[in-house]
N, C-alpha and C positions, 0 to 999 in steps of 0.2 A: 441031279445036278442041273439038267436042262430046265426042270420045273422051277428051280430056284431062280435061274436067270430070267425065266418068263415072268415070274412074280415081280422081280425088280423092275423089269421093263414096264409092266402094267402100272406099278406104283409110280414110276416116273411120269408116265403119260397122264395119269390121273392128277398128279400134282401140277403138271403144266396146264392142263385144262382148267383146273380150279383157279390158277393164277391169272389165266387169260379172261375168264368169265367174271371174276370178282369186280373189276372196274365197271363192267357193264351193269352188274346188279346194283352197284353203288350209285351209278348214274341214274338208274331208273327209279331208285327209292325216293320218295318225296322228301324234300328238305323241310326243316323245321320252320314254321312261320315266323316272320320278323315281328318283333314286339310292336304293338300298335302305339302310335304317337300319343302322348298324354294330352288330354283335353284341356280346355281353359280352366283356370283355378276358380273355385267357387267357395267363398268364405262360409256361407251357410251350410254347405255340404260337409265341410270340415268340422264345424261346430256340432252339426246334427249327429255326426259319427261319434263325437265325444259323449253325447247322451245326457249332459246335465247343464245345458245352456239354452233352454227353451225361452226364458225371459229375454235374454240378450238377443237371441235370434228374432224374437217378436219386435224388439226395438229396432233392430237392423232392417227388417223387411217391411213391417206394417206401419209402425209409428213414424219412422224417419226416412225410409227408402235409401238409407246410407249403403246398404249391401250392394246395390247396383253400382254406386259410385266407386266402391272399393274394388269390385270385380273388374270394372272397366279400366280403372287406373292400374290394377295389378297386371293386366294383360297388355298394357301399352307403356309401362314405365320401366326405366332401366335402374331405378333406385330401389325398387321393391317396397315392402311395407311390413310393419310389425303391429300385431293386434294383441291387446290384453283382454281376455275374455272372462268376465265375472261369472261365477257359477250361479245356479238358481238359489242356493243357500245364501250367497252373498247378497242377492236382491231381497230375499226374505228377511234378512237380518237388518235391513234398513228400517228406520222409524216409520211407523204407519203413515201412509199418505205421501211419502217422499216423492215418488214418481208422479202421482196424480197432481201434486202441487206444482209441478214443473210445466211451464208453457211448452208449446210445440217447438219453439226455437231452442229452448233450454234442453229439451230431450235430444234434439239434433246435436247440440254442443256436447252433451254428455257422451253420446256415442262416439263422436269424432275425437273426444278427449282420450278415448281408449285406443286410438290408432295413431301410430307414428308414420310419417311419410317417407320412411326409409327402412330397409331391412337391417335388423340388429340380431346377432347371435347373443347368447347369454354372456359370453366373454366380452363382446363389444359393449354391452350395457355397463360393464364395470369400468370402462375407460372413457365414457362420454363426458362432455362438458355440460354441467347442469346450469339452468333447466333445459331439458330437451323439448324441442318443438313438437307439437301434436297437430293433428288435422284441424283442431279447433283454434289454434293459435291465431290471434289477430281479430277474432270475432268480437264485436262490441268493444273493441279496443283493449281486450284482455290478453294477458300473457298465455294462459292455459298451458303451462309447461309442467313437465314431470321431472322429478329428481330421483336419481338412482345411486344407491350405495351398496356395499357388500364386499365379500372376499371369497376367494376360491370359487366354488360352484353355487354360492348363495347370493342372490340378488334381491334387494329390497327396493320398492318403488314408493315414493311419497308425493302427495299432492299439496301438502301444507295443512290438510285437514285429515287425511287418511294415510296410513302407512301399512303396507302389507308385503308379503314375500311373493316373488315371481316363482310359480311352481311348475307343474307338469307342462311340457312342451307338446302341444297337439300337432304342431308342424314346425320344423325348423330348417327346411330346405329353401334356398333362394328361389323365387323372389318374395316368399311370404313366410314369416315366423308368427306363430300363434301360441301365446302362453296363457296358462290358467292363473287367475288371481282369485283369492278367497274373500275379497272385499270390493265393493263398487268404488271406483276411483272418482269421488266427488270433487269437482274443481274448487279451488279456493275462491274463485270469482263468484261462485254461487252464494257464499257466506258473507261477502263484503257488502257493507251498507251502501246503498245507492244515494247519490246526492239528492237533497230535498227539492221538490218541484218549486219553481219560482212562483212567488205570490202574484195573483192576478192584479192588473193595474186598477186604480180606483175608478169608479164609474163617474162619467161627466155629468154635471148638473146643468140642465138646459131649461129654457123658457119656451113658451109657445111661439114667441116672435123671433128668437135667435138661438140656434143650436149651439153656439160657441160662447155665449155669455151667460152670466147668472143674473137673475132679476134682483134688483136692489130697490129699496124704498127710501125716498128722501126723508131725512130726519125733520120732524116738526119742531118749530121754535118753542122753547119752554114758556108756559103760561105765566102771566104777571101775577104777583101776589098783591095784597092790599097796599103795602108801602110803595110798591112799584107804581100802582095806579095813581096814588096821591102825588108822587114825585112828578109823574108825567103831567098831571093836571096843573100843578104849580108852574111848571115850565111853560105850559100853554098860555096861562094867564099872563105871565111875565112877558112872553113874546108879544101878545096882543097889546099890552100897555106900552111897550117900547115902540111899537108900530104907530100907535096913536100920538105919542109924543113927537115922533118925527113928522107927523102931518101938521101939528100945531106950530112947530118951530119955523 
């Protein structure tokens, strides 16, 4: 009996000691590290992770330097941005020489045309007022707008030249949304005929003596024919006769 009471006492003491020591053990155990703050957004890193946007990345970084502008604006803007990223297949399906035929300014406009200066979710794109401004809007006096249509979860984008579906979202967290497109969004402005150049003014005709006048030659009197010479001779004889008669009178 005494043994039973002793066991109960020891069990109670052991439980009490464990209860007292547990907070100390918990206090001494290292806490889980806090999550590291996310770094600045990098558009090329997002595209590189996607694995099929090498041509678009090259245009962003090497040909136009637009990537730096996007990253700077993303990390300082309250509106966010939306990027439509054509795949490598989209560029490869362009007619041969399309990119090479573009001037440096047009390549910049092409890249900026794939960027909206505001964050849009797919649902937002179904309710926008067309045409939607892009980063290229206003350059060379052009509209450079995009038109969006669709329903439910399907969104289509049109340039007036090209129409394609907005597909896989590479990123859709504010402040940046990146959507895949399977066609390069060629602006309508690239296909519109430019007004003809004005004709050059006519060249001035100058002379050695005067740069503002044109040399002219006085017209020579017409030569007399035989009848004219006879008439002139008779008139001369008559005149002499009249003169002599006046002297005799």
